[in-house]
C-alpha positions as protocol buffer text, in pm:
chain_id: "A"
residue {
  index: 1
  type: MET
  ca { x: -37 y: 1298 z: 2215 }
}
residue {
  index: 2
  type: GLN
  ca { x: 30 y: 1628 z: 2387 }
}
residue {
  index: 3
  type: VAL
  ca { x: -24 y: 1957 z: 2206 }
}
residue {
  index: 4
  type: HIS
  ca { x: 175 y: 2265 z: 2309 }
}
residue {
  index: 5
  type: ARG
  ca { x: 84 y: 2613 z: 2188 }
}
residue {
  index: 6
  type: SER
  ca { x: 327 y: 2822 z: 2391 }
}
residue {
  index: 7
  type: LEU
  ca { x: 705 y: 2814 z: 2355 }
}
residue {
  index: 8
  type: ASP
  ca { x: 737 y: 2946 z: 2710 }
}
residue {
  index: 9
  type: HIS
  ca { x: 575 y: 2646 z: 2878 }
}
residue {
  index: 10
  type: LEU
  ca { x: 731 y: 2341 z: 2715 }
}
residue {
  index: 11
  type: PRO
  ca { x: 812 y: 2031 z: 2922 }
}
residue {
  index: 12
  type: ASN
  ca { x: 1158 y: 1879 z: 2954 }
}
residue {
  index: 13
  type: PHE
  ca { x: 1153 y: 1640 z: 2662 }
}
residue {
  index: 14
  type: ARG
  ca { x: 1334 y: 1306 z: 2696 }
}
residue {
  index: 15
  type: ASN
  ca { x: 1581 y: 1218 z: 2417 }
}
residue {
  index: 16
  type: ALA
  ca { x: 1374 y: 1428 z: 2180 }
}
residue {
  index: 17
  type: VAL
  ca { x: 1369 y: 1348 z: 1808 }
}
residue {
  index: 18
  type: ILE
  ca { x: 1230 y: 1653 z: 1631 }
}
residue {
  index: 19
  type: THR
  ca { x: 1132 y: 1756 z: 1282 }
}
residue {
  index: 20
  type: ILE
  ca { x: 993 y: 2083 z: 1156 }
}
residue {
  index: 21
  type: GLY
  ca { x: 744 y: 2166 z: 883 }
}
residue {
  index: 22
  type: THR
  ca { x: 397 y: 2288 z: 791 }
}
residue {
  index: 23
  type: PHE
  ca { x: 276 y: 1930 z: 717 }
}
residue {
  index: 24
  type: ASP
  ca { x: -29 y: 2064 z: 536 }
}
residue {
  index: 25
  type: GLY
  ca { x: -266 y: 1774 z: 479 }
}
residue {
  index: 26
  type: VAL
  ca { x: -32 y: 1522 z: 647 }
}
residue {
  index: 27
  type: HIS
  ca { x: -32 y: 1330 z: 318 }
}
residue {
  index: 28
  type: HIS
  ca { x: 143 y: 1006 z: 221 }
}
residue {
  index: 29
  type: GLY
  ca { x: 485 y: 1170 z: 190 }
}
residue {
  index: 30
  type: HIS
  ca { x: 457 y: 1337 z: 530 }
}
residue {
  index: 31
  type: GLN
  ca { x: 330 y: 1015 z: 686 }
}
residue {
  index: 32
  type: ALA
  ca { x: 640 y: 819 z: 580 }
}
residue {
  index: 33
  type: ILE
  ca { x: 874 y: 1075 z: 736 }
}
residue {
  index: 34
  type: ILE
  ca { x: 670 y: 1114 z: 1053 }
}
residue {
  index: 35
  type: LYS
  ca { x: 656 y: 738 z: 1104 }
}
residue {
  index: 36
  type: SER
  ca { x: 1037 y: 728 z: 1079 }
}
residue {
  index: 37
  type: ILE
  ca { x: 1061 y: 1002 z: 1345 }
}
residue {
  index: 38
  type: VAL
  ca { x: 833 y: 803 z: 1574 }
}
residue {
  index: 39
  type: GLU
  ca { x: 1045 y: 489 z: 1521 }
}
residue {
  index: 40
  type: ASP
  ca { x: 1369 y: 682 z: 1582 }
}
residue {
  index: 41
  type: ALA
  ca { x: 1235 y: 816 z: 1910 }
}
residue {
  index: 42
  type: ARG
  ca { x: 1134 y: 469 z: 2026 }
}
residue {
  index: 43
  type: SER
  ca { x: 1477 y: 329 z: 1943 }
}
residue {
  index: 44
  type: LEU
  ca { x: 1634 y: 601 z: 2157 }
}
residue {
  index: 45
  type: GLN
  ca { x: 1375 y: 551 z: 2433 }
}
residue {
  index: 46
  type: GLY
  ca { x: 1282 y: 911 z: 2371 }
}
residue {
  index: 47
  type: GLU
  ca { x: 993 y: 1124 z: 2248 }
}
residue {
  index: 48
  type: SER
  ca { x: 890 y: 1225 z: 1897 }
}
residue {
  index: 49
  type: ILE
  ca { x: 816 y: 1594 z: 1849 }
}
residue {
  index: 50
  type: ILE
  ca { x: 660 y: 1761 z: 1547 }
}
residue {
  index: 51
  type: ILE
  ca { x: 712 y: 2135 z: 1528 }
}
residue {
  index: 52
  type: THR
  ca { x: 458 y: 2299 z: 1301 }
}
residue {
  index: 53
  type: PHE
  ca { x: 333 y: 2650 z: 1238 }
}
residue {
  index: 54
  type: HIS
  ca { x: 0 y: 2829 z: 1246 }
}
residue {
  index: 55
  type: PRO
  ca { x: -107 y: 3024 z: 1049 }
}
residue {
  index: 56
  type: HIS
  ca { x: 63 y: 2884 z: 740 }
}
residue {
  index: 57
  type: PRO
  ca { x: 389 y: 3084 z: 700 }
}
residue {
  index: 58
  type: ARG
  ca { x: 317 y: 3170 z: 338 }
}
residue {
  index: 59
  type: ASN
  ca { x: -5 y: 3345 z: 435 }
}
residue {
  index: 60
  type: ILE
  ca { x: 192 y: 3566 z: 673 }
}
residue {
  index: 61
  type: ILE
  ca { x: 487 y: 3637 z: 444 }
}
residue {
  index: 62
  type: ARG
  ca { x: 273 y: 3679 z: 129 }
}
residue {
  index: 63
  type: PRO
  ca { x: -75 y: 3776 z: 246 }
}
residue {
  index: 64
  type: GLU
  ca { x: -164 y: 3900 z: -101 }
}
residue {
  index: 65
  type: GLN
  ca { x: -131 y: 3543 z: -237 }
}
residue {
  index: 66
  type: THR
  ca { x: -358 y: 3333 z: -16 }
}
residue {
  index: 67
  type: LEU
  ca { x: -257 y: 2969 z: 1 }
}
residue {
  index: 68
  type: PHE
  ca { x: -567 y: 2757 z: 61 }
}
residue {
  index: 69
  type: CYS
  ca { x: -473 y: 2477 z: 298 }
}
residue {
  index: 70
  type: LEU
  ca { x: -547 y: 2105 z: 281 }
}
residue {
  index: 71
  type: SER
  ca { x: -604 y: 2084 z: 656 }
}
residue {
  index: 72
  type: THR
  ca { x: -711 y: 2312 z: 937 }
}
residue {
  index: 73
  type: ILE
  ca { x: -492 y: 2310 z: 1244 }
}
residue {
  index: 74
  type: GLN
  ca { x: -740 y: 2083 z: 1424 }
}
residue {
  index: 75
  type: GLU
  ca { x: -752 y: 1838 z: 1133 }
}
residue {
  index: 76
  type: LYS
  ca { x: -372 y: 1835 z: 1123 }
}
residue {
  index: 77
  type: LEU
  ca { x: -351 y: 1752 z: 1491 }
}
residue {
  index: 78
  type: GLU
  ca { x: -601 y: 1467 z: 1455 }
}
residue {
  index: 79
  type: LEU
  ca { x: -401 y: 1320 z: 1167 }
}
residue {
  index: 80
  type: LEU
  ca { x: -71 y: 1346 z: 1355 }
}
residue {
  index: 81
  type: GLU
  ca { x: -218 y: 1177 z: 1660 }
}
residue {
  index: 82
  type: LYS
  ca { x: -316 y: 878 z: 1446 }
}
residue {
  index: 83
  type: LEU
  ca { x: 52 y: 839 z: 1349 }
}
residue {
  index: 84
  type: GLY
  ca { x: 159 y: 793 z: 1710 }
}
residue {
  index: 85
  type: VAL
  ca { x: 341 y: 1124 z: 1758 }
}
residue {
  index: 86
  type: ASP
  ca { x: 419 y: 1203 z: 2122 }
}
residue {
  index: 87
  type: HIS
  ca { x: 416 y: 1584 z: 2107 }
}
residue {
  index: 88
  type: VAL
  ca { x: 311 y: 1853 z: 1862 }
}
residue {
  index: 89
  type: VAL
  ca { x: 429 y: 2207 z: 1919 }
}
residue {
  index: 90
  type: VAL
  ca { x: 218 y: 2462 z: 1732 }
}
residue {
  index: 91
  type: VAL
  ca { x: 435 y: 2770 z: 1684 }
}
residue {
  index: 92
  type: PRO
  ca { x: 232 y: 3092 z: 1639 }
}
residue {
  index: 93
  type: PHE
  ca { x: 392 y: 3210 z: 1316 }
}
residue {
  index: 94
  type: SER
  ca { x: 443 y: 3584 z: 1281 }
}
residue {
  index: 95
  type: ARG
  ca { x: 654 y: 3830 z: 1088 }
}
residue {
  index: 96
  type: GLU
  ca { x: 860 y: 3877 z: 1403 }
}
residue {
  index: 97
  type: PHE
  ca { x: 935 y: 3505 z: 1416 }
}
residue {
  index: 98
  type: SER
  ca { x: 1029 y: 3510 z: 1046 }
}
residue {
  index: 99
  type: GLU
  ca { x: 1285 y: 3783 z: 1119 }
}
residue {
  index: 100
  type: MET
  ca { x: 1486 y: 3565 z: 1360 }
}
residue {
  index: 101
  type: SER
  ca { x: 1844 y: 3520 z: 1242 }
}
residue {
  index: 102
  type: ALA
  ca { x: 1941 y: 3178 z: 1112 }
}
residue {
  index: 103
  type: ALA
  ca { x: 2183 y: 3121 z: 1401 }
}
residue {
  index: 104
  type: GLY
  ca { x: 1918 y: 3240 z: 1647 }
}
residue {
  index: 105
  type: TYR
  ca { x: 1668 y: 2997 z: 1498 }
}
residue {
  index: 106
  type: VAL
  ca { x: 1904 y: 2706 z: 1570 }
}
residue {
  index: 107
  type: GLU
  ca { x: 2048 y: 2816 z: 1903 }
}
residue {
  index: 108
  type: ASP
  ca { x: 1763 y: 3008 z: 2066 }
}
residue {
  index: 109
  type: PHE
  ca { x: 1471 y: 2818 z: 1918 }
}
residue {
  index: 110
  type: LEU
  ca { x: 1557 y: 2457 z: 1828 }
}
residue {
  index: 111
  type: LEU
  ca { x: 1833 y: 2388 z: 2081 }
}
residue {
  index: 112
  type: ALA
  ca { x: 1726 y: 2606 z: 2373 }
}
residue {
  index: 113
  type: LYS
  ca { x: 1355 y: 2523 z: 2359 }
}
residue {
  index: 114
  type: PHE
  ca { x: 1364 y: 2153 z: 2272 }
}
residue {
  index: 115
  type: HIS
  ca { x: 1707 y: 2019 z: 2385 }
}
residue {
  index: 116
  type: PRO
  ca { x: 1688 y: 1756 z: 2109 }
}
residue {
  index: 117
  type: LYS
  ca { x: 1886 y: 1436 z: 2082 }
}
residue {
  index: 118
  type: ARG
  ca { x: 1832 y: 1429 z: 1705 }
}
residue {
  index: 119
  type: ILE
  ca { x: 1701 y: 1678 z: 1450 }
}
residue {
  index: 120
  type: VAL
  ca { x: 1557 y: 1548 z: 1125 }
}
residue {
  index: 121
  type: ILE
  ca { x: 1539 y: 1803 z: 846 }
}
residue {
  index: 122
  type: GLY
  ca { x: 1528 y: 1822 z: 468 }
}
residue {
  index: 123
  type: TYR
  ca { x: 1836 y: 1899 z: 264 }
}
residue {
  index: 124
  type: ASP
  ca { x: 1666 y: 2207 z: 120 }
}
residue {
  index: 125
  type: HIS
  ca { x: 1503 y: 2335 z: 440 }
}
residue {
  index: 126
  type: LYS
  ca { x: 1569 y: 2707 z: 475 }
}
residue {
  index: 127
  type: PHE
  ca { x: 1518 y: 2899 z: 795 }
}
residue {
  index: 128
  type: GLY
  ca { x: 1584 y: 3232 z: 960 }
}
residue {
  index: 129
  type: ARG
  ca { x: 1567 y: 3584 z: 822 }
}
residue {
  index: 130
  type: ASP
  ca { x: 1559 y: 3587 z: 441 }
}
residue {
  index: 131
  type: ARG
  ca { x: 1577 y: 3205 z: 453 }
}
residue {
  index: 132
  type: SER
  ca { x: 1952 y: 3237 z: 499 }
}
residue {
  index: 133
  type: GLY
  ca { x: 2002 y: 2921 z: 706 }
}
residue {
  index: 134
  type: ASP
  ca { x: 2038 y: 2574 z: 558 }
}
residue {
  index: 135
  type: ILE
  ca { x: 2133 y: 2215 z: 645 }
}
residue {
  index: 136
  type: HIS
  ca { x: 2504 y: 2306 z: 655 }
}
residue {
  index: 137
  type: LEU
  ca { x: 2460 y: 2580 z: 917 }
}
residue {
  index: 138
  type: LEU
  ca { x: 2229 y: 2356 z: 1117 }
}
residue {
  index: 139
  type: ARG
  ca { x: 2486 y: 2077 z: 1121 }
}
residue {
  index: 140
  type: GLN
  ca { x: 2762 y: 2316 z: 1222 }
}
residue {
  index: 141
  type: LEU
  ca { x: 2570 y: 2461 z: 1518 }
}
residue {
  index: 142
  type: ALA
  ca { x: 2377 y: 2155 z: 1631 }
}
residue {
  index: 143
  type: GLU
  ca { x: 2661 y: 1904 z: 1612 }
}
residue {
  index: 144
  type: ALA
  ca { x: 2883 y: 2146 z: 1805 }
}
residue {
  index: 145
  type: ALA
  ca { x: 2624 y: 2117 z: 2080 }
}
residue {
  index: 146
  type: GLY
  ca { x: 2629 y: 1736 z: 2061 }
}
residue {
  index: 147
  type: VAL
  ca { x: 2303 y: 1704 z: 1869 }
}
residue {
  index: 148
  type: GLU
  ca { x: 2278 y: 1462 z: 1578 }
}
residue {
  index: 149
  type: VAL
  ca { x: 2134 y: 1594 z: 1252 }
}
residue {
  index: 150
  type: ALA
  ca { x: 1968 y: 1350 z: 1013 }
}
residue {
  index: 151
  type: GLU
  ca { x: 1897 y: 1459 z: 658 }
}
residue {
  index: 152
  type: ILE
  ca { x: 1589 y: 1375 z: 455 }
}
residue {
  index: 153
  type: GLY
  ca { x: 1706 y: 1299 z: 105 }
}
residue {
  index: 154
  type: GLN
  ca { x: 1638 y: 1511 z: -202 }
}
residue {
  index: 155
  type: GLN
  ca { x: 1399 y: 1267 z: -365 }
}
residue {
  index: 156
  type: GLN
  ca { x: 1187 y: 1237 z: -51 }
}
residue {
  index: 157
  type: ILE
  ca { x: 1155 y: 1614 z: -23 }
}
residue {
  index: 158
  type: GLU
  ca { x: 1066 y: 1648 z: -391 }
}
residue {
  index: 159
  type: ASP
  ca { x: 799 y: 1382 z: -348 }
}
residue {
  index: 160
  type: ILE
  ca { x: 647 y: 1579 z: -62 }
}
residue {
  index: 161
  type: THR
  ca { x: 655 y: 1910 z: -249 }
}
residue {
  index: 162
  type: VAL
  ca { x: 512 y: 1763 z: -565 }
}
residue {
  index: 163
  type: SER
  ca { x: 240 y: 1580 z: -373 }
}
residue {
  index: 164
  type: SER
  ca { x: 122 y: 1892 z: -187 }
}
residue {
  index: 165
  type: THR
  ca { x: 107 y: 2088 z: -508 }
}
residue {
  index: 166
  type: ARG
  ca { x: -59 y: 1807 z: -698 }
}
residue {
  index: 167
  type: ILE
  ca { x: -318 y: 1748 z: -428 }
}
residue {
  index: 168
  type: ARG
  ca { x: -426 y: 2113 z: -437 }
}
residue {
  index: 169
  type: LYS
  ca { x: -438 y: 2102 z: -815 }
}
residue {
  index: 170
  type: TYR
  ca { x: -650 y: 1786 z: -823 }
}
residue {
  index: 171
  type: LEU
  ca { x: -891 y: 1927 z: -566 }
}
residue {
  index: 172
  type: GLN
  ca { x: -926 y: 2255 z: -753 }
}
residue {
  index: 173
  type: GLU
  ca { x: -1009 y: 2051 z: -1064 }
}
residue {
  index: 174
  type: GLY
  ca { x: -1264 y: 1848 z: -867 }
}
residue {
  index: 175
  type: ASP
  ca { x: -1068 y: 1524 z: -884 }
}
residue {
  index: 176
  type: VAL
  ca { x: -1122 y: 1430 z: -520 }
}
residue {
  index: 177
  type: ALA
  ca { x: -1065 y: 1060 z: -589 }
}
residue {
  index: 178
  type: THR
  ca { x: -705 y: 1110 z: -707 }
}
residue {
  index: 179
  type: ALA
  ca { x: -645 y: 1359 z: -426 }
}
residue {
  index: 180
  type: ALA
  ca { x: -754 y: 1092 z: -178 }
}
residue {
  index: 181
  type: THR
  ca { x: -500 y: 849 z: -324 }
}
residue {
  index: 182
  type: LEU
  ca { x: -218 y: 1097 z: -260 }
}
residue {
  index: 183
  type: LEU
  ca { x: -349 y: 1198 z: 82 }
}
residue {
  index: 184
  type: GLY
  ca { x: -407 y: 845 z: 204 }
}
residue {
  index: 185
  type: TYR
  ca { x: -761 y: 933 z: 317 }
}
residue {
  index: 186
  type: GLN
  ca { x: -1077 y: 1097 z: 185 }
}
residue {
  index: 187
  type: TYR
  ca { x: -1065 y: 1476 z: 167 }
}
residue {
  index: 188
  type: THR
  ca { x: -1297 y: 1637 z: 420 }
}
residue {
  index: 189
  type: PHE
  ca { x: -1417 y: 1976 z: 530 }
}
residue {
  index: 190
  type: SER
  ca { x: -1665 y: 2110 z: 784 }
}
residue {
  index: 191
  type: GLY
  ca { x: -1936 y: 2372 z: 759 }
}
residue {
  index: 192
  type: VAL
  ca { x: -2228 y: 2518 z: 950 }
}
residue {
  index: 193
  type: VAL
  ca { x: -2578 y: 2476 z: 807 }
}
residue {
  index: 194
  type: VAL
  ca { x: -2731 y: 2814 z: 717 }
}
residue {
  index: 195
  type: ARG
  ca { x: -3059 y: 2909 z: 553 }
}
residue {
  index: 196
  type: GLY
  ca { x: -3064 y: 2909 z: 173 }
}
residue {
  index: 197
  type: ASP
  ca { x: -3326 y: 2989 z: -91 }
}
residue {
  index: 198
  type: GLY
  ca { x: -3518 y: 2663 z: -55 }
}
residue {
  index: 199
  type: ILE
  ca { x: -3479 y: 2580 z: -426 }
}
residue {
  index: 200
  type: GLY
  ca { x: -3362 y: 2225 z: -357 }
}
residue {
  index: 201
  type: ARG
  ca { x: -3681 y: 2148 z: -164 }
}
residue {
  index: 202
  type: THR
  ca { x: -3899 y: 2259 z: -456 }
}
residue {
  index: 203
  type: LEU
  ca { x: -3703 y: 2020 z: -680 }
}
residue {
  index: 204
  type: GLY
  ca { x: -3756 y: 1727 z: -445 }
}
residue {
  index: 205
  type: TYR
  ca { x: -3400 y: 1741 z: -308 }
}
residue {
  index: 206
  type: PRO
  ca { x: -3386 y: 1949 z: 11 }
}
residue {
  index: 207
  type: THR
  ca { x: -3031 y: 2053 z: 85 }
}
residue {
  index: 208
  type: ALA
  ca { x: -2826 y: 2170 z: 380 }
}
residue {
  index: 209
  type: ASN
  ca { x: -2651 y: 2489 z: 276 }
}
residue {
  index: 210
  type: LEU
  ca { x: -2304 y: 2495 z: 427 }
}
residue {
  index: 211
  type: LEU
  ca { x: -2095 y: 2790 z: 530 }
}
residue {
  index: 212
  type: ALA
  ca { x: -1735 y: 2665 z: 532 }
}
residue {
  index: 213
  type: GLY
  ca { x: -1583 y: 2686 z: 878 }
}
residue {
  index: 214
  type: ASP
  ca { x: -1236 y: 2809 z: 776 }
}
residue {
  index: 215
  type: ASP
  ca { x: -1181 y: 3069 z: 505 }
}
residue {
  index: 216
  type: GLN
  ca { x: -831 y: 2932 z: 434 }
}
residue {
  index: 217
  type: LYS
  ca { x: -946 y: 2571 z: 388 }
}
residue {
  index: 218
  type: LEU
  ca { x: -943 y: 2461 z: 26 }
}
residue {
  index: 219
  type: ILE
  ca { x: -1291 y: 2383 z: -112 }
}
residue {
  index: 220
  type: PRO
  ca { x: -1281 y: 2163 z: -425 }
}
residue {
  index: 221
  type: GLY
  ca { x: -1382 y: 2295 z: -765 }
}
residue {
  index: 222
  type: ASN
  ca { x: -1741 y: 2335 z: -881 }
}
residue {
  index: 223
  type: GLY
  ca { x: -1939 y: 2024 z: -962 }
}
residue {
  index: 224
  type: ILE
  ca { x: -2163 y: 1749 z: -828 }
}
residue {
  index: 225
  type: TYR
  ca { x: -2005 y: 1507 z: -582 }
}
residue {
  index: 226
  type: VAL
  ca { x: -2081 y: 1184 z: -402 }
}
residue {
  index: 227
  type: CYS
  ca { x: -2016 y: 1236 z: -32 }
}
residue {
  index: 228
  type: ARG
  ca { x: -2064 y: 1104 z: 319 }
}
residue {
  index: 229
  type: VAL
  ca { x: -2176 y: 1331 z: 600 }
}
residue {
  index: 230
  type: GLN
  ca { x: -2124 y: 1313 z: 974 }
}
residue {
  index: 231
  type: LEU
  ca { x: -2376 y: 1492 z: 1197 }
}
residue {
  index: 232
  type: PRO
  ca { x: -2291 y: 1641 z: 1539 }
}
residue {
  index: 233
  type: GLY
  ca { x: -2278 y: 1379 z: 1813 }
}
residue {
  index: 234
  type: ASP
  ca { x: -2324 y: 1093 z: 1565 }
}
residue {
  index: 235
  type: VAL
  ca { x: -2043 y: 858 z: 1467 }
}
residue {
  index: 236
  type: ARG
  ca { x: -2232 y: 729 z: 1162 }
}
residue {
  index: 237
  type: LEU
  ca { x: -2162 y: 850 z: 809 }
}
residue {
  index: 238
  type: TYR
  ca { x: -2467 y: 923 z: 598 }
}
residue {
  index: 239
  type: GLY
  ca { x: -2447 y: 901 z: 220 }
}
residue {
  index: 240
  type: GLY
  ca { x: -2540 y: 1196 z: 7 }
}
residue {
  index: 241
  type: MET
  ca { x: -2462 y: 1412 z: -291 }
}
residue {
  index: 242
  type: MET
  ca { x: -2331 y: 1764 z: -292 }
}
residue {
  index: 243
  type: SER
  ca { x: -2328 y: 2059 z: -528 }
}
residue {
  index: 244
  type: ILE
  ca { x: -2052 y: 2319 z: -523 }
}
residue {
  index: 245
  type: GLY
  ca { x: -2122 y: 2605 z: -761 }
}
residue {
  index: 246
  type: THR
  ca { x: -2321 y: 2911 z: -857 }
}
residue {
  index: 247
  type: ARG
  ca { x: -2653 y: 2740 z: -953 }
}
residue {
  index: 248
  type: PRO
  ca { x: -2630 y: 2855 z: -1318 }
}
residue {
  index: 249
  type: THR
  ca { x: -2977 y: 2721 z: -1407 }
}
residue {
  index: 250
  type: PHE
  ca { x: -3117 y: 2989 z: -1176 }
}
residue {
  index: 251
  type: ASP
  ca { x: -2861 y: 3254 z: -1280 }
}
residue {
  index: 252
  type: GLY
  ca { x: -2687 y: 3244 z: -944 }
}
residue {
  index: 253
  type: GLN
  ca { x: -2379 y: 3457 z: -886 }
}
residue {
  index: 254
  type: ASP
  ca { x: -2223 y: 3347 z: -558 }
}
residue {
  index: 255
  type: THR
  ca { x: -2074 y: 3004 z: -494 }
}
residue {
  index: 256
  type: ARG
  ca { x: -2286 y: 2780 z: -272 }
}
residue {
  index: 257
  type: ILE
  ca { x: -2211 y: 2449 z: -103 }
}
residue {
  index: 258
  type: GLU
  ca { x: -2530 y: 2242 z: -84 }
}
residue {
  index: 259
  type: VAL
  ca { x: -2553 y: 1884 z: 38 }
}
residue {
  index: 260
  type: HIS
  ca { x: -2851 y: 1650 z: 8 }
}
residue {
  index: 261
  type: ILE
  ca { x: -2827 y: 1374 z: 268 }
}
residue {
  index: 262
  type: PHE
  ca { x: -3001 y: 1050 z: 173 }
}
residue {
  index: 263
  type: ASP
  ca { x: -3272 y: 893 z: 385 }
}
residue {
  index: 264
  type: ILE
  ca { x: -3284 y: 1139 z: 673 }
}
residue {
  index: 265
  type: SER
  ca { x: -3520 y: 1426 z: 742 }
}
residue {
  index: 266
  type: LYS
  ca { x: -3438 y: 1660 z: 1029 }
}
residue {
  index: 267
  type: ASP
  ca { x: -3376 y: 2025 z: 1104 }
}
residue {
  index: 268
  type: LEU
  ca { x: -3001 y: 2083 z: 1071 }
}
residue {
  index: 269
  type: TYR
  ca { x: -2991 y: 2465 z: 1088 }
}
residue {
  index: 270
  type: GLY
  ca { x: -2697 y: 2577 z: 1298 }
}
residue {
  index: 271
  type: ASP
  ca { x: -2538 y: 2231 z: 1307 }
}
residue {
  index: 272
  type: ARG
  ca { x: -2178 y: 2179 z: 1200 }
}
residue {
  index: 273
  type: LEU
  ca { x: -2149 y: 1897 z: 948 }
}
residue {
  index: 274
  type: ARG
  ca { x: -1835 y: 1713 z: 847 }
}
residue {
  index: 275
  type: VAL
  ca { x: -1834 y: 1620 z: 479 }
}
residue {
  index: 276
  type: GLU
  ca { x: -1617 y: 1343 z: 336 }
}
residue {
  index: 277
  type: MET
  ca { x: -1579 y: 1374 z: -42 }
}
residue {
  index: 278
  type: LEU
  ca { x: -1566 y: 1055 z: -248 }
}
residue {
  index: 279
  type: GLU
  ca { x: -1596 y: 1131 z: -618 }
}
residue {
  index: 280
  type: ARG
  ca { x: -1715 y: 1396 z: -861 }
}
residue {
  index: 281
  type: ILE
  ca { x: -2007 y: 1276 z: -1074 }
}
residue {
  index: 282
  type: ARG
  ca { x: -2008 y: 1563 z: -1321 }
}
residue {
  index: 283
  type: GLY
  ca { x: -1920 y: 1926 z: -1364 }
}
residue {
  index: 284
  type: GLU
  ca { x: -2151 y: 2218 z: -1303 }
}
residue {
  index: 285
  type: GLU
  ca { x: -2408 y: 2261 z: -1582 }
}
residue {
  index: 286
  type: LYS
  ca { x: -2677 y: 2511 z: -1683 }
}
residue {
  index: 287
  type: PHE
  ca { x: -3003 y: 2343 z: -1779 }
}
residue {
  index: 288
  type: ALA
  ca { x: -3278 y: 2489 z: -1994 }
}
residue {
  index: 289
  type: SER
  ca { x: -3544 y: 2431 z: -1730 }
}
residue {
  index: 290
  type: ALA
  ca { x: -3604 y: 2317 z: -1375 }
}
residue {
  index: 291
  type: ASP
  ca { x: -3750 y: 1993 z: -1513 }
}
residue {
  index: 292
  type: GLU
  ca { x: -3425 y: 1913 z: -1694 }
}
residue {
  index: 293
  type: LEU
  ca { x: -3231 y: 1988 z: -1375 }
}
residue {
  index: 294
  type: MET
  ca { x: -3459 y: 1755 z: -1176 }
}
residue {
  index: 295
  type: ALA
  ca { x: -3400 y: 1477 z: -1428 }
}
residue {
  index: 296
  type: ALA
  ca { x: -3023 y: 1526 z: -1398 }
}
residue {
  index: 297
  type: MET
  ca { x: -3046 y: 1523 z: -1017 }
}
residue {
  index: 298
  type: GLN
  ca { x: -3232 y: 1193 z: -1029 }
}
residue {
  index: 299
  type: GLN
  ca { x: -2948 y: 1048 z: -1237 }
}
residue {
  index: 300
  type: ASP
  ca { x: -2698 y: 1198 z: -990 }
}
residue {
  index: 301
  type: GLU
  ca { x: -2878 y: 1025 z: -705 }
}
residue {
  index: 302
  type: GLN
  ca { x: -2871 y: 689 z: -882 }
}
residue {
  index: 303
  type: ALA
  ca { x: -2498 y: 723 z: -953 }
}
residue {
  index: 304
  type: SER
  ca { x: -2427 y: 836 z: -596 }
}
residue {
  index: 305
  type: ARG
  ca { x: -2621 y: 553 z: -434 }
}
residue {
  index: 306
  type: ALA
  ca { x: -2453 y: 297 z: -661 }
}
residue {
  index: 307
  type: LEU
  ca { x: -2106 y: 420 z: -560 }
}
residue {
  index: 308
  type: LEU
  ca { x: -2194 y: 435 z: -192 }
}
residue {
  index: 309
  type: GLU
  ca { x: -2328 y: 80 z: -205 }
}
residue {
  index: 310
  type: LYS
  ca { x: -2010 y: -33 z: -377 }
}
residue {
  index: 311
  type: ILE
  ca { x: -1780 y: 105 z: -108 }
}
residue {
  index: 312
  type: ALA
  ca { x: -2001 y: 17 z: 190 }
}
């Protein structure tokens, strides 16, 4: 898969079948549509092209209402590559781009830059300044240029919209298991190990304190989770348990991400870890004493190891 980040240096695509979208999370709904694009391109002996945007358009148009994303741009690219896409064009989204007229979006952007054989787009896709362009204008301009326009049906689009919204909601509630069902894979995020207060070590559970690598990546709601962790340069996944929360037993104020990795002991400071979330064991709780917290953590470990053994 080739990734293109400049609209001024695109290759001459062959019988291009293109679709456009943010594809945040590349979830089950997205996957079905993208697979159809790939199949269409093969049937035309052409190339499949995904046009996506970075940063997320909503965070440019409405910066006061941050949308936390299901995937970073790198995660999105990795997921798209697994689906067999030939090309991904990452359009640097800006206010200037959003001000392009609807006709200019079709003629100067889609047609002039990509020379597509077929454009696949949703019935409710809006584009151009003030979102004034729609499927009807696209058909009028594209078909006049000899380009076929295929429409994604209403139900398919609604499934995608609902799924994206639902996935974020489930993750914010800590229901990573249901989110994984909708995504088609386990939800993951990455973070760099930084120094913490050392409380976990005194409780018998030393933890790696993670600083999330992308401030627009959605971190699931507070609670205790079963997880698997990938270390730098290591393809293996190590089981563990993770706490996301404010450490209420110790009257903490800021949210911390702390992961205890089972059966390894090594200095991880400065390393970037990739965490795969499997299930939430319980919500965040305030215990009357450190001893009560230790007892709960022992139960968390037993539950985590049992689940990890089950899915191994």
